[in-house]
C-alpha positions as CSV (number, residue, x, y, z in Angstrom):
1,X,229.9,182.5,440.0
2,X,230.8,185.2,438.0
3,X,230.3,183.7,435.1
4,X,226.3,183.0,435.9
5,X,226.0,186.7,437.1
6,X,227.2,187.7,433.8
7,X,224.9,185.7,431.6
8,X,222.5,186.2,433.5
9,X,223.4,190.2,432.8
10,X,223.7,189.5,429.4
11,X,220.4,187.6,428.9
12,X,218.7,190.2,431.1
13,X,219.7,193.5,428.3
14,X,218.9,191.0,425.3
15,X,215.3,190.8,427.0
16,X,215.2,194.0,426.9
17,X,216.9,194.6,423.6
18,X,214.2,192.5,422.7
19,X,211.2,194.0,423.9
20,X,212.2,197.9,422.9
21,X,212.8,196.2,419.0
22,X,209.3,195.3,419.4
23,X,207.8,197.9,420.9
24,X,209.5,200.2,418.2
25,X,207.9,198.0,415.4
26,X,204.7,197.8,416.6
27,X,204.2,201.4,417.1
28,X,206.0,201.9,413.0
29,X,203.7,199.1,412.2
30,X,200.4,201.3,413.7
31,X,202.2,204.7,412.0
32,X,202.1,202.5,409.3
33,X,198.6,201.3,409.3
34,X,197.7,205.3,409.9
35,X,199.1,206.9,407.4
36,X,198.1,204.3,404.9
37,X,194.2,205.0,406.5
38,X,195.2,208.8,406.1
39,X,196.3,208.7,402.5
40,X,193.4,206.2,401.3
41,X,190.9,208.5,402.7
42,X,192.3,211.1,401.0
43,X,192.6,209.9,397.6
44,X,189.1,208.5,398.1
45,X,187.6,211.9,399.2
46,X,189.8,213.6,396.7
47,X,188.5,211.0,393.9
48,X,184.9,211.6,395.0
49,X,185.3,215.0,394.5
50,X,187.0,214.7,391.2
51,X,183.7,212.8,390.4
52,X,181.1,215.0,391.7
53,X,183.0,217.7,389.6
54,X,183.4,215.8,386.6
55,X,178.9,214.8,387.0
56,X,178.3,218.0,387.7
57,X,180.3,219.7,384.9
58,X,178.8,217.0,382.5
59,X,175.5,217.1,383.4
60,X,176.0,221.4,383.1
61,X,177.1,220.4,379.5
62,X,174.0,218.1,378.9
63,X,171.4,221.0,380.5
64,X,173.1,223.6,378.2
65,X,173.8,221.7,374.8
66,X,171.2,218.8,374.4
67,X,168.4,219.8,376.7
68,X,165.6,221.3,374.3
69,X,162.5,223.4,375.9
70,X,159.1,221.6,375.7
71,X,156.4,223.3,372.7
72,X,153.6,225.6,373.9
73,X,151.3,222.3,372.2
74,X,152.7,218.9,372.5
75,X,150.8,215.3,373.1
76,X,149.0,214.8,376.2
77,X,148.3,218.8,377.2
78,X,145.4,219.3,377.7
79,X,143.6,223.3,377.3
80,X,140.6,224.2,378.4
81,X,138.7,227.9,377.5
82,X,136.6,230.0,378.5
83,X,134.5,233.1,376.7
84,X,132.2,234.6,374.8
85,X,131.3,234.6,370.8
86,X,130.6,237.7,368.4
87,X,127.4,236.8,366.5
88,X,124.3,237.9,365.1
89,X,124.4,240.8,367.5
90,X,124.5,237.8,370.3
91,X,126.9,237.2,373.0
92,X,127.6,233.6,373.1
93,X,129.2,231.9,376.3
94,X,132.1,229.4,375.0
95,X,133.4,227.0,376.2
96,X,136.1,224.3,375.2
97,X,138.5,221.9,375.6
98,X,141.5,220.4,373.9
99,X,143.8,217.4,374.6
100,X,147.2,216.6,372.4
101,X,146.7,213.4,370.4
102,X,150.4,214.3,369.3
103,X,153.3,216.8,369.0
104,X,150.9,218.8,365.9
105,X,147.0,217.1,366.2
106,X,144.5,218.3,369.0
107,X,141.0,217.4,369.3
108,X,139.0,219.5,370.1
109,X,135.2,219.9,372.3
110,X,133.4,223.1,371.9
111,X,129.8,224.7,372.7
112,X,128.9,227.7,372.6
113,X,125.1,229.5,374.1
114,X,123.1,232.8,373.6
115,X,119.9,234.6,373.0
116,X,119.0,237.5,372.7
117,X,115.5,237.5,373.1
118,X,114.5,236.7,369.8
119,X,117.2,235.2,368.6
120,X,118.9,231.9,370.0
121,X,122.0,230.4,368.9
122,X,123.6,227.4,370.5
123,X,126.4,224.5,369.7
124,X,128.0,221.3,370.9
125,X,130.5,219.3,368.8
126,X,134.2,218.3,368.2
127,X,136.6,218.2,365.8
128,X,140.9,218.1,365.1
129,X,142.7,220.6,364.9
130,X,146.4,220.6,363.3
131,X,148.9,223.2,364.9
132,X,151.9,224.9,363.6
133,X,153.6,225.8,366.7
134,X,157.3,224.6,366.6
135,X,160.3,224.0,369.1
136,X,162.9,226.7,370.6
137,X,166.0,224.9,372.1
138,X,167.0,228.9,373.0
139,X,163.5,230.1,374.9
140,X,159.9,228.9,375.1
141,X,157.7,229.6,372.7
142,X,153.9,231.6,373.5
143,X,152.1,231.7,370.2
144,X,150.1,228.6,369.2
145,X,148.5,229.4,365.6
146,X,146.4,226.1,364.2
147,X,143.7,225.4,361.5
148,X,140.9,222.5,361.6
149,X,137.5,221.6,361.4
150,X,134.7,221.7,363.9
151,X,131.7,219.0,363.6
152,X,128.5,218.7,366.0
153,X,124.8,219.7,366.7
154,X,122.8,222.7,366.6
155,X,121.2,223.5,369.8
156,X,117.9,224.7,368.6
157,X,116.7,221.5,366.9
158,X,117.6,222.7,363.5
159,X,120.3,219.9,362.5
160,X,123.8,219.9,362.0
161,X,126.5,222.2,361.1
162,X,130.1,221.6,359.9
163,X,132.9,224.5,360.0
164,X,136.2,225.2,358.8
165,X,138.0,227.3,362.1
166,X,141.4,229.0,361.8
167,X,143.2,230.9,365.6
168,X,145.6,230.9,367.5
169,X,146.6,231.1,371.4
170,X,149.3,233.9,373.2
171,X,150.8,232.2,376.5
172,X,152.2,235.2,378.3
173,X,152.6,233.6,381.9
174,X,153.5,230.0,381.8
175,X,149.6,228.1,381.9
176,X,147.5,231.7,381.3
177,X,147.0,232.8,377.7
178,X,144.7,234.1,375.7
179,X,143.0,233.0,372.8
180,X,140.9,234.2,369.2
181,X,139.2,231.8,366.5
182,X,137.4,232.4,363.8
183,X,134.4,229.9,362.6
184,X,133.5,230.0,358.9
185,X,130.1,227.6,358.4
186,X,130.6,225.5,355.3
187,X,127.2,223.1,356.2
188,X,124.2,223.8,357.9
189,X,123.7,227.7,357.0
190,X,125.2,228.5,360.3
191,X,127.0,231.7,359.1
192,X,130.7,233.0,360.1
193,X,132.0,233.6,363.8
194,X,134.4,234.6,365.9
195,X,135.4,234.1,370.0
196,X,137.5,234.9,372.0
197,X,139.0,234.1,375.5
198,X,141.3,233.0,377.9
199,X,142.8,229.4,377.9
200,X,144.5,227.8,380.8
201,X,146.6,224.9,380.3
202,X,147.1,221.6,383.0
203,X,149.8,219.2,382.1
């Protein structure tokens, strides 16, 4: 009887020891998994931060070193203009628009009309201009000089005319500037005229 009780007591103690060991093992495994998850989260967060910083730094380098400032005239740009013209004691009102066909080439439409009672002056034509404005990586260019030619119809019914022209635009603001343009009549005996006014960019 005593031997049986001793065996039972030993079995009970052994069971308690096994249960304790199993509980400790589960707790240890839980702690290990928690630590691993936390370390993995920290490492991933650190990698993300490092990658973000590296990307931001890389972007800053690209922006500062390789980014080019857009020139004052370029392909796809539309410039509309309005002003007045001085010619033969008449001040015709002028409207014009130029579209960028290429980096330095623009297609222009121009018209003006004025009358001082006894003298009438009007013209409607199209032409091509070559722009000399360059690129500057440090600051945007503001001055847009050009030369070109203009061919069209004289509105008083006296035929057609061809002009050689030269001019320039100065953009004091991002999209708004002033222009001056000189036309020299080569065909049609229309003489020389000087126009000036405001220019506006439409991107």
